N, C-alpha and C positions, 0 to 999 in steps of 0.2 A: 529436681527435674526427674520425672519418672521415665525410665528407659527399660527396654527389653535387654537386660545386661548380658543375657546369654547370646543374643544375636542370632542371625540366620545366615545361610549361605545361598547366594544366587548363582546359578550356573550360566555361563556365556561361552559358547563355542568350546565346551569341555573344560573351561577354566573356572575356578571358584572365586566369587567376589563376596567378601564378608560385609554384612550389613547389620545395623542396629536401628531399632524402631524407637523413636522418642515419643512416648504417648502424650506427654504434656503439649509439645509443639505439633504433634501429629505429622512428623516428618521422618523419612528414612535417611539414615546417614550411611555412606558407602566408604569403604576403605579405599583411599586414593591410590595407594601403591598397588592394590589389586587391580583397579581399573587401568592404571598405567601398564601393568604387566600384560593385560589382555590386549590393549590397543597397540602395544609396541612389540608383542610376541616375545616378552621376556619370560623365559621358562624358569629362571632362578630368582628367588625372592631378593637376594642381595643386589642383583643387577637391576631389578625394578626399583628398589630403594635408591640406588645410585642415580638412575634416570630421573626419579622424582626430585631428588636433591638438586640436580642440575636445573631441572625445570622450575623449581621454586626460586632459584637464584635469578633465572631469566625473567620470571614473572615479577619479581621484586624490582628488577631493573626497568621493567616496562611500567612500573607505577601501580602494580596490583597489590599494594600493601594491605588494603582493607580485605581483599579476598583471602589472603594468607592468614591474616589475623582472625578472621571469622571461622576459618577451618578449625574443627575441634580435635582434641586429642582424646580418643575414646578407647577403653579397654576392649580388645577383641582377641579371640583365641588364635594364637600363633601356631606355626607348623609343629612346634614341640609340645603343643597341648596347653601351654600356659597362657594366662590372660595378660597381654601386654598392650601398652598404649600405642596407638597408631593414628596418623592423620586421617580424619574423616570429614567428608563434605556432604552437604545436602544436595538435592537435585540441581538447584540453580547454580551453586558453586561448582558442582561437578561439570555441568555444561560449559562453564567458563574455562575450566581447566582443559577440557577436551578440545576447545577451540585452539589451544596453544600446542597441541600435540600433532606434529607433522607425520601422520600415519594414514595409509589407505583405509584402515579399519575405522578411523575417526571421521572420514569424509562423509559417510551417510548421516552421522549426527550433525555435522556442520551444515550440510545441505538442508536438513530438516529444520535446524534453527533459523537458517536464512529464510526459509519459506514461511515459518511461523511468524517471524519478525515482519515480513512483508504483509502477511494477512492481518496482523494486529494494526499496522499502519492504515491499511485499507478500511478496517472496521472503525477506526477513529474518524476517518473522513466520512464514511457511510455506515452508521450503526446497524442498519437493516441487514448488512452482510453478516454480522455476528449472529443475528437471529437465524438467518438462512443456514449458516454453517452449523449452528447448534442442532437445527432440525435434521440436517443431513447426517451429522455424527450419531445422534440417537437412533436414527433409522438403520444406519450401518451396523450398530451394535445389536440390532434385533428387537428393539422396542416397537410396540404397535403404534400406529399413527394416533389412535385415541389417547394412549398414555402420553405420547410426546406433546400433544396439544395441552393436556393437563399440566405436564411438567413446565412448559413454557408459561402457562398461566400462573403457576406457582411462583415463578421467578418474578413476574409482575407484581403479584401480591406481596412477596417478600420485599421488593424494592419500595413499594408504597409504604410498608411498615417502617423500613429503615429511614425513609424520607421523613416520616412523622417523628421518629426518635431524634433525628437531627434537629427538627424544629423544636423539640423539647429540650435540646441542649445535651443530649447523650453523645458520648464519644465513641467513634468507630473503634472496634477492637475489643478491649476488655469489657466495656459496659454493654455493647451489643451482645457479646457472648453471654453475659450474666442474664440479660433480659430474655435471650433466646432459650436459655436453660429453664428460666421460670415458666415460660410458655410450654416448653416440652414436658417438664415435670408435671405441670397442672393437667395436661390432656392425656399424656401417655404413662405417667408414673415414673418416667426416667429422664435424666439429663441427656443432652445430646451425646456425650461420651458413652454413657451407659447404654443408650439406644444403639450406638454403633457397635459396641461390644456385643450386645444381644444379637446383632446380625453378623458378627464375625468380621467387621470392617476395621480398616486402619486408616489409610489416607483417602479412601474412596468417599465420594459425596453421599451422605446419608439419604438425601431425597431421591437420588438416582437408584436407590435400592429399596424404595418403598412400593408397596402395592397400591392399587387405585385408592382404596379406602384410607390407607395411611396418609397418602398424599392429600386427599380431599380434606381429611380432618386437620392436617397441618395447616392447610390454607384457611380453613374455617377459624382455627385458633388465631392465626396471624391477622386475618381480615377483621375479626371481632376485636382483637386488641387495638388495631388501628382506629376503629370506629369509637371505642370507649375512650381512647386517648384524645381523639379530636373533641369528644364531648366534655371531658373533665379537665383537659389541659394540665396534666401532672407536672410538677416541678421537682427536680432532683431525682437521684437514682432510686431511692426508697419508694417514692410515689409511683415512679414508672414500673418498678417491680410489682407493686400492688396491682396496677392496671394489667400487666402481663399475666399475672396469676388469674385475674378475673376473665380475661379473654381465653386463656387456656382451659379454665374450668368449664366454660360453656361447651367447648369442643370435647372435653372429657365426659361431660354428661351425655353428649350425642354418641360418643363411643360406647358408653355403658348401655344406652338404649338399643343401639345396633346389636351389641353382643347378646342382649336379652332376647332379641327377636330371632337372630340366626343361630344362637346356641353354641357359638364358639368365639374365641378371641379374635379381635381385629388385628392386634399387633402380631406380626409374623417375624420369626427369626430368620427367614429366608432373605437372600439378597439377589442382586441382578442376575446371577448365574442361573437361578430358577424362577425369575420373576414372571415369565409368561405362564408357567404352570401355576403359580400362586394366583395370578389374576383369573385364570380359567377356573380354578377351584372355587373362588369366591362367586363368580358368575354362575357356576353350576350348582350353587347351594342357595337358591333364592328363598325369600320369606314365604311362608305357607300362603297359598292362594295366588301367588304371583308367578308369571311365566318368565 
């Protein structure tokens, strides 16, 4: 399992929370005792450890054995500078632990979790609410309306492709990831993980950090893969990989043609923090003879 073994520090209200990034799972792991210290105002590490030991006992009594079993022991740098094993939780596990901490500082998290839970139930009853909420979220983050429309279209294109993979007997998870990497490598020259590294991303969604052209070419690659798959009806992972490469190559050829015309690379190392500037830069550099 590939991890950032050095870890990083996240600051919250002047207190440090140790974190480790798991590159393979694409998840952050947080030191539970550090989070407990912040939420319970424990200034001494031993006091925070004692609180966590008592809380673990209570969680076990409440039947949260699976939660405690799934928490990992990861090496993180201790106050004395040495790397020592400490309980670490991913985001989902951490939220569950926070729910069991009776602290005023934990209340904002609990209210947020309750609101998100209610929203998800509403979206299950009326899926259109999920689309509306996604639109609002992207606009609040500063994306342009044109980009958001493309992003929502890309979700539909992706869902159509995964529906086709399901029809072909592919399994969600590992096999979907393998096929996605085949498409990505064929059109961009990089796997999804390499592409995210190129943009300096960790947990963030790759497509949310794409320029207009990157997003359009991704859609072209996936839509083409879907049509080829419908035509040839591949059976088995190997045959589906071949189709994925064929679909990706068509988008790759389009990328090369665009680059030959505009004189610069389509793939950008930029991410969402400077996405508006990237989009403006592409629009401001049109093909000769076009306005």
